[in-house]
N, CA and C of each residue as an Amber inpcrd file, in Angstrom:
protein
   165
 -14.2080000  14.7250000 -14.2780000 -13.0080000  14.0330000 -14.6740000
 -13.0560000  12.5500000 -14.2840000 -13.6030000  12.2620000 -13.1000000
 -13.6770000  10.8730000 -12.6730000 -14.5760000  10.0640000 -13.6060000
 -15.6530000  10.6740000 -14.0890000 -16.5410000   9.9420000 -15.0030000
 -15.8130000   9.6030000 -16.3030000 -14.9370000  10.4830000 -16.7620000
 -14.1570000  10.2000000 -17.9730000 -13.1790000   9.0580000 -17.7110000
 -12.5780000   9.0620000 -16.5540000 -11.6510000   7.9790000 -16.1950000
 -12.3970000   6.6550000 -16.1080000 -13.5770000   6.6980000 -15.4960000
 -14.3930000   5.4840000 -15.3940000 -14.7490000   4.9510000 -16.7820000
 -15.0800000   5.8430000 -17.7040000 -15.4140000   5.4240000 -19.0600000
 -14.1930000   4.8330000 -19.7680000 -13.0300000   5.4300000 -19.5810000
 -11.8100000   4.8990000 -20.1750000 -11.5000000   3.5050000 -19.6390000
 -11.6730000   3.3230000 -18.3510000 -11.4590000   2.0150000 -17.7310000
 -12.4120000   0.9880000 -18.3520000 -13.6570000   1.3740000 -18.5590000
 -14.6320000   0.4730000 -19.1780000 -14.2100000   0.1220000 -20.6030000
 -13.8040000   1.1220000 -21.3760000 -13.3850000   0.9000000 -22.7620000
 -12.1800000  -0.0440000 -22.8220000 -11.2620000   0.1020000 -21.8790000
 -10.0740000  -0.7520000 -21.8440000 -10.3690000  -2.1690000 -21.3640000
 -11.5770000  -2.4010000 -20.8820000 -11.9470000  -3.7290000 -20.4410000
 -11.5330000  -4.0490000 -19.0200000 -11.2950000  -3.0120000 -18.2360000
 -10.9110000  -3.2050000 -16.8430000 -12.1690000  -3.1270000 -15.9870000
 -12.3190000  -4.0660000 -15.0720000 -13.4670000  -4.0740000 -14.1690000
 -13.4730000  -2.7850000 -13.3500000 -14.5960000  -2.0890000 -13.3270000
 -14.6820000  -0.8100000 -12.6250000 -14.5300000  -0.9370000 -11.1170000
 -14.6130000  -2.1420000 -10.5950000 -14.3740000  -2.3640000  -9.1730000
 -12.9130000  -2.0370000  -8.8300000 -12.0470000  -2.0710000  -9.8410000
 -10.6250000  -1.8010000  -9.6410000 -10.2990000  -0.3100000  -9.6260000
 -11.3150000   0.5210000  -9.7200000 -11.1260000   1.9620000  -9.7140000
 -11.8690000   2.5560000  -8.5290000 -11.1810000   3.3690000  -7.7550000
 -11.8070000   3.9660000  -6.5770000 -11.2540000   5.3670000  -6.3700000
 -12.1160000   6.2860000  -6.0010000 -11.7080000   7.6560000  -5.7140000
 -12.1620000   8.0150000  -4.3140000 -11.2420000   8.4550000  -3.5090000
 -11.5290000   8.8830000  -2.1360000 -10.9100000  10.2540000  -1.9330000
 -11.6630000  11.1760000  -1.3700000 -11.1240000  12.4890000  -1.0270000
 -10.6320000  12.4240000   0.4080000  -9.3120000  12.4770000   0.5850000
  -8.6970000  12.3780000   1.9050000  -7.6780000  13.5030000   2.0220000
  -7.7700000  14.2830000   3.0920000  -6.8220000  15.3910000   3.2700000
  -5.4900000  14.8650000   3.7950000  -4.4710000  15.6900000   3.6840000
  -3.1460000  15.3270000   4.1680000  -3.1060000  15.1020000   5.6720000
  -4.0900000  15.6600000   6.3680000  -4.1560000  15.5100000   7.8240000
  -4.8270000  14.2060000   8.2460000  -5.3080000  13.4400000   7.2860000
  -6.0300000  12.2040000   7.5960000  -5.1870000  10.9670000   7.2840000
  -4.0240000  10.8950000   7.8870000  -3.1240000   9.7690000   7.6360000
  -3.7200000   8.4280000   8.0090000  -4.4210000   8.3820000   9.1360000
  -5.0470000   7.1350000   9.5810000  -6.1280000   6.7140000   8.5920000
  -6.9270000   7.6680000   8.1500000  -7.9940000   7.3670000   7.1770000
  -7.3800000   6.8660000   5.8650000  -6.2960000   7.5090000   5.4190000
  -5.6280000   7.0700000   4.2020000  -5.1710000   5.6200000   4.3250000
  -4.5610000   5.2870000   5.4460000  -4.0840000   3.9240000   5.6690000
  -5.2380000   2.9330000   5.6520000  -6.3600000   3.2990000   6.2670000
  -7.5350000   2.4170000   6.2810000  -8.0600000   2.1850000   4.8750000
  -8.1930000   3.2500000   4.1060000  -8.7130000   3.1380000   2.7380000
  -7.7590000   2.3130000   1.8820000  -6.4610000   2.5680000   1.9940000
  -5.4760000   1.8200000   1.2110000  -5.5120000   0.3360000   1.5580000
  -5.5850000   0.0330000   2.8390000  -5.6410000  -1.3720000   3.2800000
  -6.9150000  -2.0510000   2.7600000  -8.0390000  -1.3770000   2.9270000
  -9.3250000  -1.9340000   2.4900000  -9.3410000  -2.1710000   0.9800000
  -8.8610000  -1.1990000   0.2140000  -8.8700000  -1.3310000  -1.2410000
  -7.9180000  -2.4350000  -1.6950000  -6.7750000  -2.5330000  -1.0520000
  -5.8140000  -3.5930000  -1.3760000  -6.4350000  -4.9660000  -1.1330000
  -7.1050000  -5.1290000  -0.0120000  -7.7740000  -6.3980000   0.2890000
  -8.8590000  -6.6980000  -0.7410000  -9.6050000  -5.6790000  -1.1330000
 -10.6640000  -5.8620000  -2.1310000 -10.0860000  -6.3260000  -3.4600000
  -9.0220000  -5.6890000  -3.9010000  -8.3960000  -6.0520000  -5.1790000
  -7.8180000  -7.4620000  -5.1130000  -7.1630000  -7.7980000  -4.0170000
  -6.6150000  -9.1510000  -3.8640000  -7.7130000 -10.2040000  -3.8950000
  -8.8700000  -9.8830000  -3.3100000  -9.9620000 -10.8610000  -3.2510000
 -10.5800000 -11.1310000  -4.6220000 -10.5370000 -10.1510000  -5.5320000
 -11.1200000 -10.3940000  -6.8550000 -10.1180000 -11.0180000  -7.8190000
  -8.8380000 -11.0330000  -7.4370000  -7.8330000 -11.7310000  -8.2290000
  -7.2640000 -10.9130000  -9.3710000  -6.4730000 -11.5710000 -10.2120000
  -5.8190000 -10.8910000 -11.3400000  -6.8290000 -10.2570000 -12.2930000
  -6.3980000  -9.1980000 -12.9610000  -7.3010000  -8.4500000 -13.8210000
  -7.6070000  -9.1490000 -15.1350000  -6.7330000 -10.0010000 -15.5820000
  -6.9560000 -10.6620000 -16.8610000  -6.3490000  -9.9020000 -18.0290000
  -5.8370000  -8.7120000 -17.7700000  -5.1650000  -7.9620000 -18.8300000
  -3.7720000  -8.5190000 -19.0180000  -3.3550000  -8.5530000 -20.2490000
  -2.0020000  -9.0290000 -20.5250000  -1.0290000  -7.8680000 -20.4100000
   0.1480000  -8.1680000 -19.9790000   1.1950000  -7.1710000 -19.8540000
   1.7660000  -6.8660000 -21.2260000   1.9550000  -5.5770000 -21.5120000
   2.5120000  -5.1690000 -22.8180000   3.9630000  -5.6270000 -22.9370000
   4.3510000  -6.0080000 -24.1340000   5.7260000  -6.4930000 -24.3580000
   6.7130000  -5.3620000 -24.3720000
């Protein structure tokens, strides 16, 4: 399923760096926070996606 999502993202013209999948259990709250923080910083560092917002 992830490969299909990755292909859809490519077709839509979205940089694949903006897509990430992490398997984190509900008991790993600290790990979830770390991954969310890291991914947010990564996305902010690459800047806006360049996609236009639908009207």
